C-alpha positions in Angstrom: 130.7 75.4 111.9 131.1 73.5 108.6 128.0 72.6 106.8 127.4 69.3 104.9 130.3 67.4 106.6 131.5 64.1 105.1 130.7 60.8 106.8 134.4 60.1 107.3 134.7 63.4 109.3 132.4 62.3 112.1 134.1 62.5 115.4 134.9 59.3 117.3 137.3 58.5 120.0 139.7 55.5 119.8 137.3 53.1 121.3 135.3 52.9 118.1 136.0 50.4 115.3 134.9 52.0 112.1 134.7 50.2 108.7 133.7 51.5 105.3 130.3 50.7 103.7 132.2 48.7 101.1 133.8 46.6 103.8 130.5 46.0 105.5 128.8 44.7 102.4 131.7 42.7 101.1 132.2 40.8 104.5 131.1 37.2 103.9 130.1 37.0 107.5 127.3 39.5 106.9 124.7 36.9 105.8 121.8 38.3 107.7 121.5 35.3 109.9 123.5 37.1 112.6 120.4 39.4 113.0 118.2 36.4 114.0 117.6 36.1 117.8 116.4 32.4 117.7 116.4 31.1 121.2 118.0 27.8 120.1 121.1 29.5 118.5 124.3 28.5 120.2 125.7 32.1 119.8 122.4 33.8 120.9 124.1 36.0 123.5 126.7 37.3 120.9 123.9 37.9 118.4 121.9 40.0 120.9 125.1 41.9 121.9 125.9 42.6 118.3 122.4 43.9 117.7 122.5 46.1 120.8 125.9 47.6 119.7 124.4 48.2 116.3 121.5 50.1 117.9 124.0 52.2 119.9 126.1 53.4 117.0 122.9 53.8 115.0 121.5 56.2 117.6 124.7 58.2 117.5 124.4 58.6 113.7 120.7 59.4 114.0 121.5 62.2 116.4 124.2 63.5 114.0 121.9 63.2 111.0 119.0 65.1 112.6 121.4 67.7 113.8 122.8 68.2 110.3 119.4 68.5 108.8 118.5 71.2 111.3 121.8 73.1 110.6 122.8 72.5 107.0 119.9 74.5 105.3 119.4 78.2 105.8 116.6 79.1 103.4 113.0 78.7 104.7 112.2 77.5 101.2 114.5 74.6 101.7 113.6 73.6 105.3 110.7 75.3 107.1 111.6 76.6 110.6 109.0 74.3 112.1 110.7 71.3 110.5 114.0 72.4 112.1 112.3 72.5 115.5 111.1 68.9 114.9 114.7 67.9 114.0 116.0 69.6 117.2 113.4 67.7 119.2 114.6 64.5 117.5 118.2 65.3 118.5 117.1 65.4 122.1 115.4 62.0 121.8 118.4 60.5 120.0 120.8 61.8 122.7 118.6 60.1 125.3 118.6 56.9 123.2 122.4 57.0 123.1 122.5 57.1 126.9 119.9 54.4 127.3 121.7 52.2 124.7 125.1 52.7 126.3 123.7 51.6 129.7 122.0 48.7 128.1 125.4 47.8 126.6 126.8 47.8 130.1 123.9 45.6 131.3 124.6 43.1 128.5 128.4 43.1 128.8 129.2 45.0 125.6 132.4 47.0 125.2 132.1 50.1 122.9 133.9 49.2 119.7 133.6 45.5 120.3 131.7 45.4 117.0 132.3 47.5 113.9 130.5 50.7 113.0 129.8 51.7 109.4 128.5 55.1 108.5 125.8 54.1 106.1 123.0 55.5 108.3 124.7 58.9 108.3 125.3 58.7 104.6 121.6 58.7 104.1 121.5 62.0 106.1 124.0 63.6 103.7 121.8 64.0 100.7 121.7 67.5 99.3 117.9 67.5 99.2 116.4 67.6 102.7 113.3 65.8 101.5 115.5 62.8 100.6 117.0 62.9 104.1 113.5 62.7 105.5 112.7 59.7 103.3 116.0 57.9 103.8 116.5 58.5 107.5 113.1 59.3 109.2 111.1 56.9 107.1 113.5 54.1 105.9 116.0 53.9 108.8 113.7 55.1 111.7 111.1 52.7 110.2 113.7 49.9 110.5 114.3 51.1 114.1 110.6 50.5 114.8 111.0 46.9 113.6 114.3 46.3 115.5 113.0 47.8 118.8 109.8 45.7 118.5 111.9 42.6 118.0 114.3 43.4 120.8 111.5 44.2 123.1 109.9 40.8 122.4 113.3 39.2 122.8 113.7 40.9 126.2 110.4 39.4 127.2 111.3 35.9 125.9 114.5 35.8 127.9 113.0 37.3 131.1 115.0 40.5 130.9 112.7 43.3 132.1 115.4 46.0 131.8 115.9 45.3 128.1 112.2 45.0 127.5 111.4 48.2 129.2 114.1 50.3 127.6 113.3 49.0 124.1 109.6 49.8 124.6 110.5 53.3 125.8 112.6 54.0 122.7 110.1 52.4 120.4 107.6 55.1 121.3 110.0 57.8 120.3 110.8 56.1 117.0 107.1 56.0 116.0 107.1 59.8 116.5 110.2 60.3 114.5 108.8 58.3 111.5 105.5 60.1 111.7 107.4 63.5 111.6 109.2 62.3 108.5 106.0 61.1 106.9 104.1 64.3 107.6 106.9 66.7 106.5 107.7 64.8 103.4 104.1 65.1 102.3 103.9 68.7 103.3 107.1 69.9 101.7 106.3 68.1 98.4 102.6 68.9 98.3 103.1 70.9 95.1 105.9 68.7 93.6 104.8 65.1 93.1 107.9 64.3 91.0 110.2 65.3 93.9 108.1 63.2 96.3 108.3 60.2 93.9 112.1 60.5 93.7 112.4 60.8 97.4 110.3 57.7 98.0 112.4 55.8 95.4 115.5 56.8 97.5 113.7 55.5 100.5 113.1 52.1 98.8 116.8 52.0 98.0 117.8 52.6 101.6 115.2 50.0 102.7 116.8 47.5 100.3 120.3 48.1 101.7 119.1 47.5 105.2 117.0 44.4 104.5 119.7 42.1 105.7 119.1 39.6 102.9 115.4 39.2 103.7 115.7 38.7 107.5 112.9 41.2 108.0 109.3 39.9 107.6 105.9 39.4 109.1 105.8 35.7 109.1 106.6 33.5 112.1 110.4 33.1 112.5 111.4 36.4 110.8 114.7 37.6 112.3 113.4 41.2 112.5 109.6 41.4 112.7 108.0 43.9 110.4 105.9 45.9 113.0 102.9 46.7 110.8 100.7 48.3 113.6 103.4 50.7 114.7 104.3 51.6 111.1 100.7 52.4 110.4 100.7 54.7 113.5 103.8 56.3 112.1 102.2 57.2 108.8 103.0 54.3 106.5 100.2 53.1 104.2 99.3 49.4 103.9 100.7 49.4 100.4 104.1 50.7 101.6 104.3 48.1 104.3 103.3 45.4 101.8 106.1 46.6 99.5 108.7 46.2 102.3 107.4 42.7 103.1 107.5 41.7 99.4 111.1 43.1 99.1 112.1 41.0 102.1 110.5 37.9 100.6 112.4 38.5 97.3 115.7 39.0 99.1 115.1 35.9 101.2 114.5 33.7 98.1 117.5 35.2 96.4 119.7 34.5 99.4 118.5 30.9 99.6 119.1 30.4 95.9 122.7 31.7 96.1 123.4 29.5 99.1 122.2 26.3 97.4 
């Protein structure tokens, strides 16, 4: 089996509608507002369906990314065997999430490929340094999943959909574990290399910025994706790290408002 495969080589059948990362970020429709699940929005159902489809394809790429980290590195000096076991456990969780998300898609009337898939999540799992993969995927993107699943769980409650609420709560518990594994292993592997840790955390901030959806994330009332501070703390984030994400969202929100005026 080939190691370190390219994002464009990920296997998909003809149901999927893949776009490039450049297409995703150059699309003028991607304003961040489509992530908001405000109950008064006229297109609320489509927004929820788009969000759920995004979760589905994200779970596929999370499965692929964890599998690659378990497979791509042979030397125990690169990736301890116990870390590979954790990545294998995560693969099992992500496979289960794919099945849950696909069934939720059926429940919400979503057709696979109805919305586009970009490979940005998997690209974060392609870094040549496994520590950067932990920072970019397990901490940045799985951290985002904590926020998204918390938001979707609350949305399910608000629209009296117990199936959506239950499934999102179930997956949220797994995401806290995945982020905590990334937090613990990043610190363990870089215990004697603070410079490597600092560079990995800077990569994490870059990924967090790309997935900030123009400031839609936040802790304040009305945030499109709620920053789930309590669950992030359980997953190994410090208060300073969470404050930094909140401040980044605020800066992006102000910049987006300024560009729109």
